[in-house]
A tleap script that builds the chain and sets N, CA, C and O, in Angstrom:
source leaprc.protein.ff14SB
mol = sequence {
  NMET LEU ASP GLY PRO HIE PHE PHE GLU CYS
  ALA CYS TYR SER ASP GLU HIE LEU LEU LYS
  PHE VAL TYR ASP LYS LYS GLU HIE GLU ILE
  TYR ALA ILE MET PHE LEU SER ALA GLY PRO
  TRP TYR LYS ARG LEU TRP VAL ALA MET LYS
  TYR LEU CYS GLY TYR LYS CYS LYS TYR GLY
  HIE TRP GLY SER TRP LEU MET ARG THR GLU
  ASP LEU GLY ARG PHE ILE ALA LEU PHE THR
  GLY MET LYS GLU ASP CYS GLU LYS PRO SER
  ASN ARG CASP
}
set mol.1.N position { 96.916 170.783 137.763 }
set mol.1.CA position { 96.923 169.978 138.972 }
set mol.1.C position { 96.322 168.603 138.746 }
set mol.1.O position { 96.746 167.629 139.369 }
set mol.2.N position { 95.342 168.516 137.865 }
set mol.2.CA position { 94.656 167.241 137.689 }
set mol.2.C position { 95.397 166.287 136.771 }
set mol.2.O position { 95.163 165.080 136.808 }
set mol.3.N position { 96.294 166.821 135.945 }
set mol.3.CA position { 97.000 165.962 135.007 }
set mol.3.C position { 97.983 165.043 135.725 }
set mol.3.O position { 98.646 165.438 136.684 }
set mol.4.N position { 98.057 163.820 135.239 }
set mol.4.CA position { 99.015 162.864 135.781 }
set mol.4.C position { 98.503 162.145 137.012 }
set mol.4.O position { 97.463 162.501 137.565 }
set mol.5.N position { 99.231 161.143 137.431 }
set mol.5.CA position { 98.830 160.381 138.613 }
set mol.5.C position { 99.140 161.145 139.907 }
set mol.5.O position { 100.037 161.987 139.953 }
set mol.6.N position { 98.391 160.832 140.928 }
set mol.6.CA position { 98.579 161.444 142.249 }
set mol.6.C position { 98.768 160.311 143.252 }
set mol.6.O position { 97.895 159.457 143.412 }
set mol.7.N position { 99.911 160.313 143.922 }
set mol.7.CA position { 100.262 159.244 144.843 }
set mol.7.C position { 100.131 159.706 146.284 }
set mol.7.O position { 100.452 160.847 146.618 }
set mol.8.N position { 99.653 158.804 147.131 }
set mol.8.CA position { 99.542 159.065 148.561 }
set mol.8.C position { 100.115 157.870 149.307 }
set mol.8.O position { 99.661 156.737 149.149 }
set mol.9.N position { 101.125 158.152 150.122 }
set mol.9.CA position { 101.739 157.095 150.926 }
set mol.9.C position { 100.939 156.866 152.195 }
set mol.9.O position { 100.289 157.773 152.713 }
set mol.10.N position { 100.998 155.659 152.676 }
set mol.10.CA position { 100.383 155.317 153.957 }
set mol.10.C position { 101.219 155.930 155.087 }
set mol.10.O position { 102.415 156.168 154.924 }
set mol.11.N position { 100.595 156.176 156.201 }
set mol.11.CA position { 101.296 156.731 157.360 }
set mol.11.C position { 102.389 155.797 157.868 }
set mol.11.O position { 103.307 156.241 158.558 }
set mol.12.N position { 102.304 154.515 157.537 }
set mol.12.CA position { 103.334 153.568 157.986 }
set mol.12.C position { 104.534 153.549 157.042 }
set mol.12.O position { 105.544 152.912 157.344 }
set mol.13.N position { 104.439 154.241 155.895 }
set mol.13.CA position { 105.507 154.355 154.891 }
set mol.13.C position { 105.886 153.024 154.242 }
set mol.13.O position { 106.982 152.892 153.697 }
set mol.14.N position { 105.006 152.057 154.295 }
set mol.14.CA position { 105.260 150.785 153.621 }
set mol.14.C position { 105.057 150.961 152.121 }
set mol.14.O position { 104.096 151.605 151.699 }
set mol.15.N position { 105.956 150.394 151.307 }
set mol.15.CA position { 105.803 150.444 149.857 }
set mol.15.C position { 104.550 149.697 149.401 }
set mol.15.O position { 104.037 149.946 148.310 }
set mol.16.N position { 104.069 148.795 150.225 }
set mol.16.CA position { 102.887 148.016 149.875 }
set mol.16.C position { 101.593 148.779 150.147 }
set mol.16.O position { 100.516 148.310 149.779 }
set mol.17.N position { 101.678 149.928 150.775 }
set mol.17.CA position { 100.489 150.716 151.097 }
set mol.17.C position { 100.553 152.055 150.372 }
set mol.17.O position { 100.659 153.107 151.001 }
set mol.18.N position { 100.490 152.006 149.066 }
set mol.18.CA position { 100.559 153.201 148.238 }
set mol.18.C position { 99.247 153.329 147.477 }
set mol.18.O position { 98.811 152.385 146.818 }
set mol.19.N position { 98.622 154.489 147.566 }
set mol.19.CA position { 97.354 154.742 146.904 }
set mol.19.C position { 97.604 155.701 145.742 }
set mol.19.O position { 98.278 156.719 145.905 }
set mol.20.N position { 97.064 155.375 144.579 }
set mol.20.CA position { 97.275 156.181 143.376 }
set mol.20.C position { 95.910 156.546 142.794 }
set mol.20.O position { 95.039 155.689 142.638 }
set mol.21.N position { 95.737 157.834 142.476 }
set mol.21.CA position { 94.517 158.303 141.825 }
set mol.21.C position { 94.881 158.857 140.456 }
set mol.21.O position { 95.870 159.575 140.306 }
set mol.22.N position { 94.072 158.517 139.460 }
set mol.22.CA position { 94.234 159.047 138.110 }
set mol.22.C position { 92.863 159.545 137.661 }
set mol.22.O position { 91.866 158.828 137.747 }
set mol.23.N position { 92.835 160.781 137.185 }
set mol.23.CA position { 91.584 161.386 136.729 }
set mol.23.C position { 91.569 161.430 135.209 }
set mol.23.O position { 92.488 161.967 134.589 }
set mol.24.N position { 90.539 160.871 134.615 }
set mol.24.CA position { 90.353 160.904 133.166 }
set mol.24.C position { 89.436 162.085 132.860 }
set mol.24.O position { 88.221 161.996 133.037 }
set mol.25.N position { 90.025 163.200 132.399 }
set mol.25.CA position { 89.259 164.427 132.164 }
set mol.25.C position { 88.210 164.239 131.071 }
set mol.25.O position { 87.134 164.834 131.139 }
set mol.26.N position { 88.507 163.430 130.079 }
set mol.26.CA position { 87.582 163.237 128.966 }
set mol.26.C position { 86.307 162.519 129.419 }
set mol.26.O position { 85.201 162.907 129.041 }
set mol.27.N position { 86.468 161.490 130.214 }
set mol.27.CA position { 85.332 160.682 130.664 }
set mol.27.C position { 84.816 161.091 132.055 }
set mol.27.O position { 83.790 160.588 132.513 }
set mol.28.N position { 85.526 161.992 132.709 }
set mol.28.CA position { 85.195 162.415 134.081 }
set mol.28.C position { 85.106 161.206 135.013 }
set mol.28.O position { 84.137 161.031 135.751 }
set mol.29.N position { 86.143 160.386 134.952 }
set mol.29.CA position { 86.225 159.200 135.802 }
set mol.29.C position { 87.482 159.272 136.648 }
set mol.29.O position { 88.522 159.764 136.212 }
set mol.30.N position { 87.362 158.776 137.853 }
set mol.30.CA position { 88.491 158.729 138.775 }
set mol.30.C position { 88.853 157.267 138.984 }
set mol.30.O position { 88.009 156.448 139.347 }
set mol.31.N position { 90.115 156.955 138.750 }
set mol.31.CA position { 90.609 155.599 138.975 }
set mol.31.C position { 91.429 155.597 140.257 }
set mol.31.O position { 92.319 156.428 140.440 }
set mol.32.N position { 91.127 154.673 141.123 }
set mol.32.CA position { 91.906 154.498 142.347 }
set mol.32.C position { 92.617 153.154 142.243 }
set mol.32.O position { 91.989 152.123 141.999 }
set mol.33.N position { 93.920 153.178 142.429 }
set mol.33.CA position { 94.725 151.971 142.314 }
set mol.33.C position { 95.470 151.781 143.624 }
set mol.33.O position { 96.129 152.700 144.110 }
set mol.34.N position { 95.367 150.596 144.190 }
set mol.34.CA position { 96.065 150.300 145.440 }
set mol.34.C position { 96.858 149.021 145.245 }
set mol.34.O position { 96.340 148.021 144.748 }
set mol.35.N position { 98.109 149.067 145.641 }
set mol.35.CA position { 98.965 147.893 145.567 }
set mol.35.C position { 98.408 146.822 146.497 }
set mol.35.O position { 98.070 147.107 147.646 }
set mol.36.N position { 98.314 145.595 146.003 }
set mol.36.CA position { 97.840 144.496 146.838 }
set mol.36.C position { 99.031 143.657 147.266 }
set mol.36.O position { 99.822 143.211 146.435 }
set mol.37.N position { 99.147 143.453 148.526 }
set mol.37.CA position { 100.251 142.694 149.090 }
set mol.37.C position { 100.218 141.259 148.575 }
set mol.37.O position { 99.170 140.613 148.574 }
set mol.38.N position { 101.366 140.772 148.142 }
set mol.38.CA position { 101.441 139.438 147.557 }
set mol.38.C position { 101.428 138.329 148.611 }
set mol.38.O position { 100.724 137.334 148.440 }
set mol.39.N position { 102.166 138.473 149.660 }
set mol.39.CA position { 102.245 137.431 150.685 }
set mol.39.C position { 103.094 136.255 150.228 }
set mol.39.O position { 103.558 136.229 149.088 }
set mol.40.N position { 103.300 135.285 151.105 }
set mol.40.CA position { 104.099 134.105 150.755 }
set mol.40.C position { 103.425 133.294 149.637 }
set mol.40.O position { 102.204 133.334 149.481 }
set mol.41.N position { 104.218 132.573 148.879 }
set mol.41.CA position { 103.716 131.828 147.730 }
set mol.41.C position { 102.623 130.848 148.103 }
set mol.41.O position { 101.658 130.686 147.357 }
set mol.42.N position { 102.758 130.186 149.256 }
set mol.42.CA position { 101.784 129.164 149.636 }
set mol.42.C position { 100.433 129.784 150.004 }
set mol.42.O position { 99.395 129.154 149.800 }
set mol.43.N position { 100.430 131.005 150.541 }
set mol.43.CA position { 99.156 131.671 150.840 }
set mol.43.C position { 98.480 132.111 149.543 }
set mol.43.O position { 97.261 132.011 149.409 }
set mol.44.N position { 99.276 132.599 148.589 }
set mol.44.CA position { 98.714 132.994 147.303 }
set mol.44.C position { 98.152 131.779 146.570 }
set mol.44.O position { 97.105 131.862 145.929 }
set mol.45.N position { 98.852 130.652 146.670 }
set mol.45.CA position { 98.385 129.418 146.049 }
set mol.45.C position { 97.066 128.975 146.677 }
set mol.45.O position { 96.149 128.553 145.974 }
set mol.46.N position { 96.977 129.073 147.995 }
set mol.46.CA position { 95.756 128.672 148.708 }
set mol.46.C position { 94.577 129.572 148.289 }
set mol.46.O position { 93.479 129.073 148.045 }
set mol.47.N position { 94.797 130.868 148.207 }
set mol.47.CA position { 93.750 131.797 147.768 }
set mol.47.C position { 93.338 131.474 146.332 }
set mol.47.O position { 92.149 131.487 146.012 }
set mol.48.N position { 94.313 131.184 145.464 }
set mol.48.CA position { 94.014 130.838 144.069 }
set mol.48.C position { 93.198 129.554 143.981 }
set mol.48.O position { 92.261 129.471 143.188 }
set mol.49.N position { 93.541 128.563 144.779 }
set mol.49.CA position { 92.804 127.289 144.788 }
set mol.49.C position { 91.355 127.516 145.210 }
set mol.49.O position { 90.432 126.980 144.596 }
set mol.50.N position { 91.161 128.306 146.253 }
set mol.50.CA position { 89.797 128.588 146.715 }
set mol.50.C position { 89.019 129.349 145.641 }
set mol.50.O position { 87.834 129.091 145.430 }
set mol.51.N position { 89.688 130.289 144.960 }
set mol.51.CA position { 89.035 131.049 143.899 }
set mol.51.C position { 88.595 130.120 142.760 }
set mol.51.O position { 87.473 130.227 142.264 }
set mol.52.N position { 89.484 129.213 142.351 }
set mol.52.CA position { 89.169 128.283 141.267 }
set mol.52.C position { 88.014 127.354 141.625 }
set mol.52.O position { 87.272 126.905 140.752 }
set mol.53.N position { 87.872 127.075 142.906 }
set mol.53.CA position { 86.787 126.195 143.366 }
set mol.53.C position { 85.495 126.955 143.618 }
set mol.53.O position { 84.495 126.357 144.017 }
set mol.54.N position { 85.499 128.263 143.393 }
set mol.54.CA position { 84.283 129.049 143.529 }
set mol.54.C position { 84.028 129.612 144.918 }
set mol.54.O position { 82.954 130.163 145.160 }
set mol.55.N position { 84.978 129.492 145.836 }
set mol.55.CA position { 84.796 130.026 147.190 }
set mol.55.C position { 84.806 131.551 147.151 }
set mol.55.O position { 85.678 132.162 146.533 }
set mol.56.N position { 83.835 132.152 147.812 }
set mol.56.CA position { 83.774 133.604 147.913 }
set mol.56.C position { 83.585 133.976 149.376 }
set mol.56.O position { 82.603 133.583 150.007 }
set mol.57.N position { 84.512 134.718 149.894 }
set mol.57.CA position { 84.407 135.197 151.267 }
set mol.57.C position { 83.371 136.311 151.304 }
set mol.57.O position { 83.377 137.187 150.439 }
set mol.58.N position { 82.487 136.291 152.284 }
set mol.58.CA position { 81.453 137.327 152.349 }
set mol.58.C position { 82.037 138.697 152.668 }
set mol.58.O position { 81.371 139.713 152.469 }
set mol.59.N position { 83.279 138.737 153.164 }
set mol.59.CA position { 83.915 140.013 153.487 }
set mol.59.C position { 84.833 140.510 152.375 }
set mol.59.O position { 85.261 141.664 152.415 }
set mol.60.N position { 85.147 139.683 151.390 }
set mol.60.CA position { 86.031 140.089 150.308 }
set mol.60.C position { 87.481 140.123 150.764 }
set mol.60.O position { 87.814 139.647 151.849 }
set mol.61.N position { 88.332 140.685 149.934 }
set mol.61.CA position { 89.747 140.815 150.246 }
set mol.61.C position { 90.023 142.277 150.559 }
set mol.61.O position { 89.677 143.162 149.776 }
set mol.62.N position { 90.631 142.523 151.676 }
set mol.62.CA position { 90.854 143.893 152.127 }
set mol.62.C position { 92.312 144.164 152.392 }
set mol.62.O position { 93.058 143.290 152.834 }
set mol.63.N position { 92.701 145.375 152.118 }
set mol.63.CA position { 93.992 145.900 152.510 }
set mol.63.C position { 93.709 147.136 153.348 }
set mol.63.O position { 92.550 147.462 153.604 }
set mol.64.N position { 94.712 147.795 153.758 }
set mol.64.CA position { 94.469 149.006 154.536 }
set mol.64.C position { 95.455 150.096 154.123 }
set mol.64.O position { 96.548 149.825 153.626 }
set mol.65.N position { 95.034 151.323 154.344 }
set mol.65.CA position { 95.839 152.490 154.028 }
set mol.65.C position { 95.426 153.580 154.997 }
set mol.65.O position { 94.236 153.845 155.162 }
set mol.66.N position { 96.391 154.211 155.635 }
set mol.66.CA position { 96.135 155.253 156.622 }
set mol.66.C position { 96.704 156.564 156.100 }
set mol.66.O position { 97.904 156.675 155.852 }
set mol.67.N position { 95.823 157.567 155.933 }
set mol.67.CA position { 96.262 158.844 155.386 }
set mol.67.C position { 97.184 159.562 156.357 }
set mol.67.O position { 96.932 159.605 157.561 }
set mol.68.N position { 98.258 160.127 155.811 }
set mol.68.CA position { 99.157 160.953 156.609 }
set mol.68.C position { 98.521 162.332 156.775 }
set mol.68.O position { 97.935 162.857 155.829 }
set mol.69.N position { 98.628 162.907 157.934 }
set mol.69.CA position { 98.031 164.208 158.227 }
set mol.69.C position { 98.511 165.269 157.249 }
set mol.69.O position { 97.727 166.116 156.820 }
set mol.70.N position { 99.788 165.232 156.894 }
set mol.70.CA position { 100.337 166.251 155.990 }
set mol.70.C position { 99.803 166.136 154.557 }
set mol.70.O position { 99.983 167.064 153.768 }
set mol.71.N position { 99.153 165.025 154.201 }
set mol.71.CA position { 98.597 164.853 152.862 }
set mol.71.C position { 97.121 165.239 152.770 }
set mol.71.O position { 96.557 165.258 151.676 }
set mol.72.N position { 96.503 165.541 153.883 }
set mol.72.CA position { 95.067 165.813 153.891 }
set mol.72.C position { 94.696 166.985 152.978 }
set mol.72.O position { 93.743 166.876 152.207 }
set mol.73.N position { 95.422 168.095 153.047 }
set mol.73.CA position { 95.134 169.250 152.200 }
set mol.73.C position { 95.278 168.930 150.728 }
set mol.73.O position { 94.456 169.364 149.920 }
set mol.74.N position { 96.307 168.178 150.362 }
set mol.74.CA position { 96.538 167.795 148.966 }
set mol.74.C position { 95.429 166.858 148.469 }
set mol.74.O position { 95.003 166.946 147.318 }
set mol.75.N position { 94.976 165.976 149.337 }
set mol.75.CA position { 93.898 165.043 149.019 }
set mol.75.C position { 92.599 165.808 148.746 }
set mol.75.O position { 91.917 165.548 147.755 }
set mol.76.N position { 92.266 166.740 149.621 }
set mol.76.CA position { 91.053 167.544 149.461 }
set mol.76.C position { 91.143 168.397 148.199 }
set mol.76.O position { 90.173 168.490 147.447 }
set mol.77.N position { 92.298 169.021 147.959 }
set mol.77.CA position { 92.485 169.854 146.768 }
set mol.77.C position { 92.327 169.037 145.487 }
set mol.77.O position { 91.754 169.522 144.512 }
set mol.78.N position { 92.826 167.810 145.482 }
set mol.78.CA position { 92.716 166.950 144.303 }
set mol.78.C position { 91.253 166.684 143.961 }
set mol.78.O position { 90.845 166.861 142.813 }
set mol.79.N position { 90.467 166.264 144.940 }
set mol.79.CA position { 89.075 165.936 144.677 }
set mol.79.C position { 88.214 167.175 144.461 }
set mol.79.O position { 87.242 167.123 143.708 }
set mol.80.N position { 88.551 168.274 145.099 }
set mol.80.CA position { 87.842 169.533 144.839 }
set mol.80.C position { 88.079 169.976 143.405 }
set mol.80.O position { 87.144 170.403 142.727 }
set mol.81.N position { 89.319 169.880 142.933 }
set mol.81.CA position { 89.640 170.231 141.550 }
set mol.81.C position { 88.917 169.343 140.556 }
set mol.81.O position { 88.444 169.821 139.525 }
set mol.82.N position { 88.828 168.061 140.855 }
set mol.82.CA position { 88.119 167.141 139.970 }
set mol.82.C position { 86.632 167.479 139.931 }
set mol.82.O position { 86.014 167.454 138.867 }
set mol.83.N position { 86.068 167.790 141.077 }
set mol.83.CA position { 84.650 168.151 141.145 }
set mol.83.C position { 84.380 169.422 140.352 }
set mol.83.O position { 83.415 169.486 139.590 }
set mol.84.N position { 85.218 170.423 140.523 }
set mol.84.CA position { 85.048 171.682 139.797 }
set mol.84.C position { 85.187 171.475 138.291 }
set mol.84.O position { 84.453 172.083 137.512 }
set mol.85.N position { 86.117 170.628 137.880 }
set mol.85.CA position { 86.302 170.342 136.457 }
set mol.85.C position { 85.055 169.685 135.869 }
set mol.85.O position { 84.660 169.999 134.746 }
set mol.86.N position { 84.444 168.787 136.611 }
set mol.86.CA position { 83.240 168.102 136.133 }
set mol.86.C position { 82.044 169.041 136.060 }
set mol.86.O position { 81.140 168.825 135.253 }
set mol.87.N position { 82.025 170.066 136.877 }
set mol.87.CA position { 80.883 170.978 136.935 }
set mol.87.C position { 80.974 172.148 135.954 }
set mol.87.O position { 80.020 172.915 135.831 }
set mol.88.N position { 82.089 172.298 135.261 }
set mol.88.CA position { 82.247 173.378 134.286 }
set mol.88.C position { 81.207 173.205 133.181 }
set mol.88.O position { 80.985 172.085 132.723 }
set mol.89.N position { 80.558 174.299 132.741 }
set mol.89.CA position { 79.536 174.185 131.703 }
set mol.89.C position { 80.048 173.539 130.419 }
set mol.89.O position { 79.294 172.821 129.763 }
set mol.90.N position { 81.284 173.766 130.045 }
set mol.90.CA position { 81.816 173.174 128.820 }
set mol.90.C position { 82.037 171.675 128.938 }
set mol.90.O position { 82.234 171.004 127.924 }
set mol.91.N position { 82.009 171.133 130.150 }
set mol.91.CA position { 82.256 169.707 130.362 }
set mol.91.C position { 80.973 168.906 130.553 }
set mol.91.O position { 81.019 167.682 130.680 }
set mol.92.N position { 79.851 169.575 130.573 }
set mol.92.CA position { 78.591 168.839 130.758 }
set mol.92.C position { 78.199 168.135 129.469 }
set mol.92.O position { 78.435 168.634 128.368 }
set mol.93.N position { 77.595 166.966 129.634 }
set mol.93.CA position { 77.162 166.189 128.456 }
set mol.93.C position { 75.889 166.745 127.892 }
set mol.93.O position { 75.373 166.225 126.903 }
savepdb mol mol.pdb
quit
């Protein structure tokens, strides 16, 4: 169950709101990857210009993702499996 990537779609079904989890069994690390919306070229250019000038928003850059009710069990099972794998005596450092 833990092998390979695990994808979760947003409740709005937008391709831009896709959450991906990858578990590294060797290092016991969980990677979360979320697609970041590109937006129009001029907005991306404006954000890049502000970044180059050292501007930092105190709130950061945020996207959103809403879990679908039907994915809740799969989400819990994924993280429960990862937790159990990390707690196995053979996996302790």
